[in-house]
Structures are given as structure tokens and as C-alpha cells.
C-alpha positions as CSV (number, residue, x, y, z in Angstrom):
1,M,-16.9,0.9,21.6
2,K,-15.1,1.7,24.9
3,N,-12.1,4.0,24.6
4,V,-12.7,4.6,20.9
5,K,-13.8,8.0,19.7
6,I,-15.2,7.8,16.2
7,V,-14.2,10.8,14.2
8,Q,-17.6,12.0,13.0
9,T,-16.5,14.6,10.5
10,A,-14.2,12.1,8.7
11,V,-17.0,9.5,8.7
12,K,-19.2,12.0,6.8
13,L,-16.4,12.7,4.4
14,L,-15.5,9.3,3.2
15,I,-18.3,6.8,4.1
16,T,-19.8,6.5,0.6
17,L,-18.6,3.3,-1.1
18,F,-17.0,3.4,-4.6
19,A,-19.8,2.1,-6.7
20,V,-21.8,1.3,-9.7
21,T,-21.7,2.4,-13.3
22,A,-18.1,3.4,-13.8
23,G,-16.2,1.0,-11.5
24,W,-15.9,3.1,-8.4
25,E,-17.2,6.6,-7.8
26,A,-15.3,9.2,-5.8
27,Y,-16.1,9.6,-2.1
28,A,-18.8,12.2,-1.5
29,A,-17.8,15.8,-0.6
30,V,-19.1,17.4,2.6
31,P,-20.8,20.8,2.1
32,G,-19.3,23.4,4.4
33,G,-16.4,21.2,5.4
34,A,-13.8,22.4,7.9
35,A,-11.9,25.4,6.7
36,Q,-8.4,24.8,8.0
37,L,-6.0,22.5,9.7
38,N,-7.4,21.5,13.1
39,A,-5.8,23.7,15.8
40,K,-4.9,20.7,17.9
41,D,-3.1,18.8,15.1
42,E,0.5,18.6,15.9
43,Y,1.4,16.6,12.7
44,V,0.4,16.1,9.1
45,I,0.2,12.6,7.7
46,F,1.0,11.9,4.0
47,A,-0.4,8.5,3.2
48,S,-0.8,6.5,0.0
49,G,-4.2,6.6,-1.6
50,G,-4.0,3.1,-3.1
51,I,-6.5,2.6,-6.0
52,S,-7.7,6.2,-5.7
53,G,-4.4,7.1,-7.3
54,T,-3.8,9.9,-4.8
55,L,-1.6,11.0,-1.9
56,Q,-3.8,11.4,1.2
57,V,-3.2,14.4,3.5
58,I,-4.5,13.9,7.0
59,G,-4.2,15.9,10.2
60,L,-3.1,14.2,13.4
61,P,-4.4,13.5,16.0
62,S,-7.7,14.6,14.6
63,L,-7.5,12.2,11.7
64,Q,-9.3,14.8,9.6
65,T,-8.7,14.3,5.9
66,L,-7.4,17.6,4.5
67,K,-7.0,16.7,0.8
68,L,-6.4,14.0,-1.7
69,I,-3.7,15.0,-4.2
70,P,-4.1,13.4,-7.6
71,V,-1.0,11.4,-8.6
72,G,-1.9,8.5,-10.9
73,V,-3.3,5.0,-10.7
74,D,-2.3,2.9,-7.7
75,T,-0.1,4.6,-5.1
76,H,1.8,2.8,-2.4
77,E,4.8,4.3,-0.6
78,P,5.3,8.0,0.4
79,V,8.9,9.1,1.2
80,F,10.0,12.6,2.3
81,S,12.8,14.4,0.6
82,G,15.7,15.0,2.9
83,S,17.3,11.9,4.5
84,N,16.3,8.4,5.4
85,K,17.4,8.7,9.0
86,P,16.6,8.4,11.8
87,G,13.4,6.4,12.0
88,T,10.7,5.3,9.6
89,N,9.7,8.9,8.8
90,G,13.2,9.8,8.0
91,T,14.5,13.4,8.4
92,P,12.3,15.5,6.1
93,D,13.4,18.8,4.7
94,G,9.8,19.8,4.2
95,R,10.0,20.3,0.4
96,Y,8.7,17.2,-1.3
97,V,7.0,13.9,-1.0
98,F,7.9,11.1,-3.4
99,I,5.3,8.4,-4.0
100,N,5.5,5.4,-6.2
101,D,2.7,4.3,-8.6
102,K,2.5,0.6,-9.0
103,G,-0.2,0.9,-11.7
104,D,1.9,2.8,-14.2
105,S,5.5,2.2,-13.1
106,S,6.4,5.7,-12.0
107,V,7.3,7.9,-9.0
108,G,5.3,11.1,-8.5
109,V,6.9,14.2,-6.9
110,V,4.5,16.3,-4.8
111,D,5.4,19.8,-3.6
112,I,4.5,19.9,0.1
113,A,3.9,23.7,0.2
114,T,1.6,23.9,-2.9
115,Q,0.1,20.4,-2.4
116,E,0.4,19.6,-6.1
117,L,2.1,17.0,-8.2
118,V,4.9,18.8,-9.9
119,R,6.8,16.0,-11.7
120,K,6.7,12.3,-12.6
121,I,9.7,10.0,-13.0
122,N,9.0,7.0,-15.2
123,I,10.6,3.6,-14.6
124,P,11.1,1.5,-17.7
125,A,8.2,-0.9,-18.1
126,P,7.4,-3.6,-17.3
127,F,8.3,-3.0,-13.6
128,G,5.4,-2.5,-11.1
129,P,7.1,-0.6,-8.2
130,H,5.8,-1.9,-4.8
131,H,7.8,0.5,-2.6
132,I,10.6,3.1,-2.6
133,A,13.3,4.2,-0.2
134,I,15.7,7.2,-0.2
135,T,19.4,7.3,0.5
136,P,20.9,9.3,3.5
137,D,22.1,12.1,1.2
138,G,18.6,12.5,-0.3
139,K,19.9,12.2,-3.9
140,T,18.7,8.7,-4.8
141,L,15.6,6.6,-4.7
142,F,15.4,2.8,-4.9
143,A,12.3,0.9,-6.0
144,T,11.2,-2.7,-5.9
145,G,9.7,-4.3,-9.0
146,E,7.1,-6.5,-7.4
147,L,5.6,-7.4,-10.8
148,S,8.9,-7.9,-12.7
149,G,11.5,-9.3,-10.3
150,K,13.6,-6.2,-10.8
151,M,15.1,-3.3,-8.8
152,A,15.5,0.3,-9.9
153,K,17.9,3.0,-8.9
154,I,16.6,6.6,-9.5
155,D,18.7,9.7,-9.6
156,I,16.2,12.3,-8.4
157,A,17.9,15.4,-9.9
158,S,18.2,14.0,-13.4
159,G,15.5,11.4,-13.4
160,K,17.9,8.9,-14.8
161,V,16.8,5.3,-13.9
162,E,18.9,2.2,-13.8
163,V,17.2,-1.3,-13.6
164,I,18.7,-4.7,-12.7
165,D,17.0,-8.1,-12.6
166,V,17.3,-9.9,-9.3
167,S,14.9,-12.8,-10.1
168,D,17.7,-15.3,-11.3
169,G,15.1,-16.7,-13.6
170,Q,12.8,-17.7,-10.7
171,E,9.4,-16.4,-9.7
172,S,10.3,-13.2,-7.8
173,A,8.4,-10.4,-6.2
174,P,10.7,-7.8,-4.6
175,D,8.5,-6.2,-2.0
176,Y,9.5,-3.8,0.8
177,L,13.0,-2.2,1.1
178,L,15.3,0.1,3.0
179,V,18.6,1.8,2.6
180,T,21.1,1.4,5.5
181,H,22.0,4.5,7.5
182,D,25.6,4.5,6.2
183,G,24.2,4.6,2.7
184,K,26.1,1.5,1.5
185,Y,23.3,-1.0,0.9
186,C,19.7,-1.2,-0.2
187,M,17.9,-4.3,1.3
188,A,14.7,-5.6,-0.2
189,T,12.5,-8.5,0.8
190,D,11.4,-11.0,-1.9
191,Y,8.0,-12.4,-1.2
192,Y,8.3,-15.5,-3.5
193,R,11.9,-16.3,-2.8
194,S,11.5,-16.0,1.0
195,G,14.5,-13.8,1.7
196,V,16.3,-10.5,1.4
197,H,18.3,-9.1,-1.5
198,V,21.3,-7.0,-0.5
199,I,22.1,-4.4,-3.2
200,E,25.3,-2.4,-3.2
201,V,24.3,1.3,-3.5
202,D,27.3,2.7,-5.4
203,G,27.8,-0.2,-7.8
204,F,24.1,-1.1,-8.0
205,K,24.6,-4.8,-8.0
206,R,23.4,-7.6,-5.7
207,V,26.1,-8.7,-3.4
208,K,24.1,-11.2,-1.2
209,F,20.8,-13.0,-0.8
210,I,19.8,-13.7,2.8
211,P,17.1,-16.4,3.5
212,A,14.7,-14.9,6.0
213,G,11.3,-16.0,7.0
214,K,8.6,-17.5,4.8
215,N,7.1,-15.0,2.2
216,P,8.5,-12.0,4.0
217,H,6.8,-8.6,3.6
218,G,8.2,-5.6,5.5
219,I,11.8,-4.8,6.4
220,D,12.6,-2.0,8.8
221,L,15.7,-0.6,10.5
222,T,16.0,-0.1,14.3
223,M,16.6,3.5,15.3
224,D,20.3,3.0,15.7
225,G,20.5,1.5,12.2
226,K,22.2,-1.7,13.5
227,L,19.4,-4.3,12.9
228,A,16.8,-4.9,10.3
229,F,13.5,-6.5,11.3
230,V,12.0,-8.7,8.6
231,A,8.3,-9.5,8.8
232,G,7.9,-13.2,8.1
233,K,4.4,-13.0,6.8
234,L,3.7,-16.7,6.6
235,S,6.2,-18.0,9.1
236,G,4.8,-15.9,12.0
237,N,8.1,-14.5,13.1
238,I,10.6,-11.7,12.7
239,P,14.1,-12.7,11.5
240,V,16.5,-10.1,12.7
241,I,19.4,-9.2,10.4
242,D,22.7,-7.7,11.8
243,I,23.6,-5.0,9.4
244,A,27.3,-5.4,10.1
245,T,27.5,-9.1,9.2
246,M,24.4,-9.3,6.9
247,E,23.3,-12.4,8.7
248,V,20.2,-13.4,10.6
249,V,21.2,-13.4,14.2
250,R,17.9,-14.3,15.9
251,E,14.2,-14.8,15.3
252,I,11.4,-13.2,17.3
253,D,8.4,-15.6,17.7
254,L,5.0,-13.9,17.4
255,T,2.9,-17.0,17.9
256,P,2.8,-17.3,21.7
257,A,-0.3,-16.6,23.8
258,V,-0.3,-13.2,25.5
259,A,-3.0,-11.5,27.6
260,G,-6.3,-11.4,25.7
261,F,-4.9,-13.5,22.8
262,N,-4.6,-17.3,22.4
263,K,-1.6,-18.9,20.8
264,S,-1.7,-18.0,17.1
265,P,-0.1,-20.4,14.5
266,A,-0.3,-17.7,11.8
267,P,-0.4,-14.1,13.2
268,G,0.6,-12.6,9.8
269,P,3.3,-9.9,10.7
270,L,3.6,-7.2,8.0
271,H,5.4,-4.1,9.2
272,T,7.4,-2.7,12.2
273,V,8.1,0.7,13.8
274,F,10.4,1.6,16.7
275,T,10.2,4.1,19.6
276,N,12.8,6.8,19.8
277,D,14.3,5.5,23.1
278,G,15.2,2.2,21.4
279,K,13.2,0.2,23.9
280,W,10.2,-1.0,22.0
281,A,9.1,-2.2,18.5
282,Y,5.5,-2.5,17.3
283,T,4.5,-4.9,14.5
284,T,1.1,-5.2,12.7
285,L,-0.4,-8.7,12.8
286,F,-2.8,-9.0,9.9
287,V,-4.4,-12.3,10.8
288,D,-4.6,-11.6,14.6
289,N,-6.2,-8.2,14.1
290,A,-3.6,-6.7,16.5
291,V,-0.3,-4.8,16.9
292,A,2.4,-6.7,18.7
293,K,4.6,-4.9,21.2
294,I,8.2,-6.2,21.3
295,D,10.7,-5.6,24.1
296,L,14.0,-4.8,22.2
297,G,16.0,-5.7,25.3
298,T,14.9,-9.3,25.4
299,M,13.7,-9.5,21.8
300,T,10.4,-11.0,22.9
301,M,6.7,-10.1,22.3
302,V,5.1,-8.9,25.5
303,K,1.7,-7.7,24.4
304,K,-0.9,-7.4,21.6
305,I,-3.1,-4.4,21.1
306,P,-6.4,-5.2,19.3
307,V,-7.2,-3.1,16.2
308,H,-10.1,-3.2,13.8
309,Y,-9.5,-5.0,11.4
310,R,-6.7,-6.6,9.3
311,P,-3.9,-4.1,9.9
312,G,-1.3,-3.7,7.2
313,H,1.1,-0.7,7.5
314,L,1.6,1.4,10.6
315,Q,3.6,4.5,11.4
316,I,4.9,6.2,14.5
317,T,5.0,10.0,15.2
318,P,8.4,11.6,15.4
319,D,8.1,11.9,19.2
320,S,6.8,8.3,19.7
321,K,3.6,9.6,21.2
322,Y,1.2,8.0,18.7
323,I,1.0,5.1,16.2
324,T,-1.3,5.2,13.2
325,V,-2.5,1.8,12.1
326,W,-3.9,1.4,8.5
327,N,-6.5,-1.3,8.4
328,K,-7.7,-3.1,5.3
329,Y,-11.1,-4.0,6.6
330,S,-13.8,-2.2,8.6
331,T,-16.4,-4.9,9.0
332,G,-19.5,-3.5,10.8
333,L,-17.8,-0.3,12.0
334,F,-19.4,2.4,9.9
335,A,-23.1,3.0,9.2
336,G,-24.0,2.4,5.6
337,S,-21.1,0.2,4.7
338,I,-21.9,-2.9,2.7
339,S,-18.7,-4.9,2.7
340,N,-15.8,-5.9,5.0
341,Q,-13.6,-3.4,3.2
342,D,-16.1,-0.5,3.1
343,P,-14.4,1.7,4.0
344,T,-10.8,1.0,4.9
345,N,-9.7,2.9,8.0
346,V,-6.9,4.4,10.1
347,E,-6.8,4.0,13.8
348,L,-4.8,6.0,16.3
349,I,-3.0,4.3,19.2
350,D,-2.0,6.5,22.1
351,L,1.2,4.8,23.3
352,A,0.9,6.1,26.8
353,K,-2.4,4.2,27.1
354,E,-1.5,1.5,24.5
355,E,-5.0,1.5,23.2
356,V,-7.0,2.8,20.2
357,V,-8.3,6.3,20.9
358,A,-9.6,7.4,17.5
359,R,-10.7,6.0,14.1
360,A,-11.5,7.4,10.7
361,P,-12.3,5.9,7.3
362,T,-9.9,6.4,4.4
363,V,-9.9,5.9,0.7
364,P,-9.1,2.3,-0.4
365,E,-6.7,1.0,0.1
366,P,-4.1,2.5,2.4
367,H,-0.5,1.3,2.2
368,N,2.2,3.2,3.9
369,A,2.3,6.7,5.5
370,K,4.9,9.2,6.7
371,I,4.3,11.8,9.4
372,I,5.8,15.3,9.7
373,K,5.5,18.0,12.3
374,A,2.7,20.4,11.2
375,D,5.0,23.5,11.7
376,A,7.4,22.0,9.1
377,V,4.6,22.0,6.4
378,L,4.5,25.6,5.5
379,G,1.6,25.0,3.0
380,Y,-0.7,23.9,5.9
381,L,-0.1,26.7,8.4
382,N,-3.6,28.3,8.4
383,A,-4.2,26.9,5.0
384,K,-7.8,27.4,3.8
385,L,-9.7,24.7,2.0
386,P,-11.6,25.5,-1.2
387,P,-14.9,27.4,-0.8
388,E,-16.8,24.2,-1.9
389,G,-15.6,22.4,1.2
390,H,-14.1,19.0,0.6
391,A,-14.8,18.7,-3.1
392,S,-11.0,18.3,-3.4
393,L,-11.5,14.9,-2.0
394,W,-12.8,13.6,-5.3
395,A,-10.3,11.0,-6.6
396,P,-9.7,11.3,-10.3
397,H,-8.6,7.7,-10.8
398,K,-10.6,6.8,-13.8
399,D,-10.0,7.2,-17.5
400,P,-13.1,9.3,-18.7
401,N,-12.8,7.7,-22.1
402,V,-13.3,4.2,-20.8
403,K,-16.9,3.4,-20.0
404,A,-17.7,0.6,-17.5
405,R,-20.8,-0.7,-15.9
406,L,-21.5,-2.9,-12.9
407,V,-24.0,-5.7,-13.6
408,P,-25.3,-8.8,-11.8
409,E,-22.9,-11.8,-11.7
410,D,-22.0,-13.0,-15.2
411,K,-22.6,-16.8,-15.4
412,G,-20.6,-17.4,-18.6
413,A,-17.6,-19.7,-18.5
414,P,-14.2,-18.0,-18.2
415,G,-12.3,-17.7,-21.5
416,M,-12.0,-15.8,-24.7
417,S,-14.0,-15.3,-27.9
418,K,-14.5,-12.9,-30.7
419,T,-17.8,-11.2,-31.4
420,A,-19.4,-10.6,-34.8
421,D,-18.1,-7.0,-34.8
422,G,-14.5,-8.1,-34.2
423,V,-14.3,-7.3,-30.4
424,V,-12.1,-9.7,-28.4
425,E,-14.3,-10.6,-25.4
426,I,-12.6,-11.9,-22.3
427,R,-14.6,-13.5,-19.5
428,L,-12.3,-13.2,-16.5
429,Q,-13.0,-14.5,-13.0
430,E,-11.4,-13.2,-9.8
431,F,-11.1,-15.1,-6.5
432,S,-8.9,-15.6,-3.5
433,Y,-6.2,-15.7,-4.8
434,G,-6.1,-15.7,-8.5
435,F,-7.6,-15.3,-12.0
436,K,-9.2,-17.6,-14.4
437,P,-7.9,-17.7,-17.0
438,E,-4.5,-16.8,-15.6
439,T,-3.0,-15.7,-18.9
440,V,-4.8,-13.8,-21.7
441,T,-3.3,-13.2,-25.1
442,V,-4.5,-10.7,-27.7
443,K,-3.1,-8.9,-30.8
444,K,-1.9,-5.3,-30.9
445,G,-4.8,-3.1,-32.0
446,D,-7.5,-5.4,-30.7
447,K,-10.5,-3.8,-29.2
448,V,-10.9,-5.7,-25.9
449,R,-14.1,-6.2,-23.9
450,V,-13.5,-7.6,-20.4
451,I,-16.3,-9.1,-18.4
452,L,-14.7,-9.2,-14.9
453,T,-16.5,-11.2,-12.2
454,N,-15.8,-11.6,-8.5
455,I,-16.8,-15.2,-7.7
456,D,-15.6,-15.3,-4.0
457,K,-18.0,-16.4,-1.3
458,A,-15.5,-15.7,1.5
459,T,-12.0,-14.5,1.9
460,G,-9.4,-17.3,1.5
461,L,-7.6,-18.5,4.7
462,T,-9.4,-16.1,7.1
463,N,-13.0,-16.8,6.0
464,D,-13.9,-13.1,6.4
465,P,-16.9,-11.8,4.5
466,A,-16.3,-12.0,0.7
467,P,-13.9,-9.3,-0.4
468,V,-14.0,-6.7,-3.1
469,H,-11.4,-7.5,-5.7
470,G,-9.6,-4.8,-7.6
471,F,-8.1,-5.1,-11.1
472,I,-5.4,-3.3,-13.0
473,I,-3.2,-4.3,-16.0
474,N,0.2,-2.8,-15.3
475,E,1.1,-0.1,-17.9
476,Y,-2.6,0.0,-19.1
477,G,-3.3,1.9,-15.8
478,L,-6.5,3.9,-15.7
479,Q,-8.1,2.1,-18.6
480,T,-8.2,-1.0,-16.5
481,N,-8.6,0.3,-13.0
482,W,-11.8,-1.2,-11.7
483,G,-13.2,-3.0,-8.6
484,V,-15.8,-5.7,-8.3
485,P,-17.9,-6.6,-5.2
486,Q,-18.7,-10.2,-4.5
487,G,-21.3,-11.6,-6.8
488,K,-21.0,-8.8,-9.3
489,S,-19.4,-8.2,-12.7
490,V,-17.8,-5.1,-14.3
491,I,-17.8,-4.8,-18.1
492,F,-15.3,-2.4,-19.7
493,E,-13.6,-1.9,-23.0
494,F,-10.2,-0.6,-24.2
495,V,-7.8,-0.9,-27.1
496,A,-4.7,-3.1,-26.6
497,D,-2.3,-0.6,-28.2
498,K,0.9,-1.5,-26.3
499,P,2.7,-4.8,-27.2
500,G,4.4,-6.8,-24.5
501,K,3.7,-9.0,-21.5
502,F,2.0,-7.1,-18.6
503,A,1.0,-8.2,-15.1
504,M,-2.6,-8.1,-14.3
505,F,-3.2,-7.9,-10.5
506,C,-5.7,-7.4,-7.8
507,S,-5.3,-3.8,-6.6
508,Y,-7.6,-4.0,-3.6
509,F,-6.2,-5.8,-0.5
510,C,-8.3,-9.0,-0.4
511,G,-6.6,-11.2,2.2
512,P,-3.4,-12.8,3.4
513,L,-2.2,-14.0,-0.1
514,H,-3.3,-10.8,-1.9
515,L,0.2,-10.4,-3.3
516,E,-0.1,-13.7,-5.1
517,M,-3.2,-12.7,-7.0
518,R,-1.8,-11.9,-10.4
519,G,-1.8,-13.1,-13.9
520,W,-0.6,-12.1,-17.4
521,F,-2.0,-10.0,-20.2
522,I,0.0,-10.6,-23.4
523,V,-0.3,-8.3,-26.4
524,E,1.4,-9.7,-29.5
525,A,2.7,-7.2,-32.0
């Protein structure tokens, strides 16, 4: 493709699809892989590893994957220790990366120099953290409970966690969040309630709820900290909140036609970054397969940059030279791929050219990323990779005691039954965007056999090729972390040894309403 350089070494690293007998296999290693950080790499990217349960480490601009650091089950949001300002990368002190694990309600602490997980902070379950944000003084993390309608405040030094419920008894999914540059407020979008919770940092209580957009996703601060851009995922706009008044002061329409793109009734905005000079914003448009360029002087969209395909998160380098765009689909881009999500990928946009200049596959599925100058990462200065090359890329995201097998599509009716040997057998269907049955109830101590089937024929709303659907039961983590291609079933067994009500959710981004794809697994004591 014109103006696109495929990063061949990364293709070789990660092109193998997670597959067959035990849910997903790890990506293949490359014998004789590169021995050190590419000399031309000015930055290091720390990106979520999604259902690989890892923290991805990637050189930039080479997009060469350096390592996958094992963390847990389903990682989402990396945040540097240091401060939250200025910009979406914050002001890192080069010591740690914090990353939340939606699959087991925890936050991992990774030492940047040693490239190892050194600590885990557990959030009282059930919670299901979607994203985290750090305060300006670097002492506190906030987390959104997408699966519980709750918010958490975490004291980093002590590990003490406070939790409040912001659901008001309604269906609620706190999603993305930020902490204002003055450290007074944490602001979090709520997907189901179509607005933004404003949480007082010191008192840890909600002081306001701001209606903003329809089913909003991302919320991001301008460089000066004065405005918050809310991505109105299903309204196709960006409500802009004035931090001083905590009111929506205008809305940026992302539906008009621009050069190369027709008018779009549903562009699907998700996340926004800003240039250092305060002149431009860039927003991912999931449905339009593009990144919108916004003039901050006029608050209007002036351009769309095509990407490939279905962009979610994006990140900008500290010097505003590059943007990395994390795409959920790679339909037809990589030799040997067999699905629209095989593999997911990252693309590099050179902002001087405003076009994609490089692309590489990544582990599924990438959420957010943070970027740091390479010379600030002491552990990567001339760091040698293991003698076996990239064997460190293997993602230990499965429970070795849980056996699973991929089989042809099970044709049995969805529902529950008990076998002659006392196993509770659950036939569960996945589709865009839900489960059938939606609620499953078992007894504590039951041995459970799940026959999980992907019945999709195409992706809901976008009509892309049928997606892979993931599956995790929150708090049961690795025992239930599997994925199913279209027209296949996965059979796995585990013991329901934790009583309570737990969200079961699709862990592999499957389309515009992916966030709504969840049900309930109830274990009665």
C-alpha cells in the first residue's frame, strides 16, 4: 500500500493466530530475534496486552515488539508513575508503570528498569476496572468499575483501596477517566448513563453528574487542563466540558463530509489526544476507519486520516511528532491471517505528513498505551534480549490446570443441564452483542462444564466479517479466559468455588457495542 511500510520483523513475530486446543496459543517466537533496542528508536511504548494479560513493550518508530511482561488476565490502561500532567502521557519519573487488570480486579505495578511485575494491588470484588488515572502528586490512582457501577481510590504507597457506588441503582458502566491538573476532581464517563461523573478527590464523593453525549467512551484533557473532550461514541460528537464550571460549553460535530470521506451519521469517536502547541486534537473514529483532525481554535473537524481498521485508542509522542493508532481489526492486511481481528495492529502516523508510515501486528487486543523517551528508560539502554530471541513474547495468560478444546460449532440449544456424573453443563452462545442465556446460576462447589459457541455470521452494526468473541468471568480470571472464532465452540471446565454475582463479558473487541456484551454468572453459597 502506498506510503505504508510494513514492519517485516514484527510481522514475523506476532502473525500466528491464537488457536486450537487450549483456547488461544501464544504468538510464535522468532529464532535469532533482534538483540537490542533499535538504534533509531527515540521512544518506548508501554501498551496494554488485552487478553494476553501482559504489558507490551514496543520501540518507536520501529514498532518492534521488545517484550511482553506477564501481569494477569485482561489488561487495559498503562499509567506512568510521576504526575498526570501535561498531556496524555503524563510526566513520568521513569520508575514504574501501573496497569489495571479488568479480569481479576487489580492493578499491577511494573518496574520499568527490570521489566518485571513487582507488585499487585487488589480492588475489592466485584469491580471490573476498565481504566485508571493518577493524581498530579503521583500518590493516588483512581479506577472505574465498568462491571460494577463503582469507582475506586487507591493509595499507591499503602495499597489501601476505597470504593464508592455511583450507579444510583441504575445500569451503570463507568468507563474512561481523568484527574484534573489541579488535583481536585476525578472525572469518569459512564457508558450506560450517557454522562460524566465528577468525583471530589479529597473527599472521594461524587459532587456532580454531567449529561454528555450518547454512550460516551473516552474523556481527555487539553494540554492546558482547561477543557475535557468527551467522545460521544453513539452521538458522533465531542461534548466539551469547561473544567472551571463543570458544564458542557460546546459540541464538536464529527459527522460532516471532509476530503475523501462522505457525511457519516455514526463515525464512532472513542479517544482524543492533543498537540503540544495547543492547536490540534486528533480523535479515533471507529466506524469511519479514520482519525479526525480538529482545529482547537475553531473547534471544528478539518480532516480525516484513514487507518486500517476500526481504531480504538491512540497516543501521541511527547514531542507531537508521531501518533500511534491501535486498531481492533486487520482485515486482509497480513499474510496467513484468518479473521478480521487476526492480528490486531498498531499504525504509526507521521504528523508532518499526516499519513500512516508504518504498521505492525500486536497481541489482541490493544487498549491504551503510554509513550516515554527511550533515554528515560534505563532498563532499555543497550538492553539485550534473551539468547533464545523473542521467546519472552509468549503470553502466559492461561490457567495450566484448566483444559480446553476447540471443536466444530455445537448445535445444542443454549441452557443448563446436569450430567450423570454430576457436572453442571452450560451451553452458552455468544453473538453481537450478548449471551444466551444472559444469566447462569450454579451452586458453590459445582464442577462446571461450559460449551461456549460463537454463532455470529457478521459483526453487528458494521457488517464486518464475523468477529472472534472472547470470554471471561470476572474474578474467575484465567480459568475462564478463552476465545472463540465464528462457527466454533470451546469446551472447558472449572470449579465454581467463589460465591457471589460475577459479570461474564466478551474480552475481545467485537464491534461498536462490544461494551454492552456482558451477562451474569451467579454462584449460590
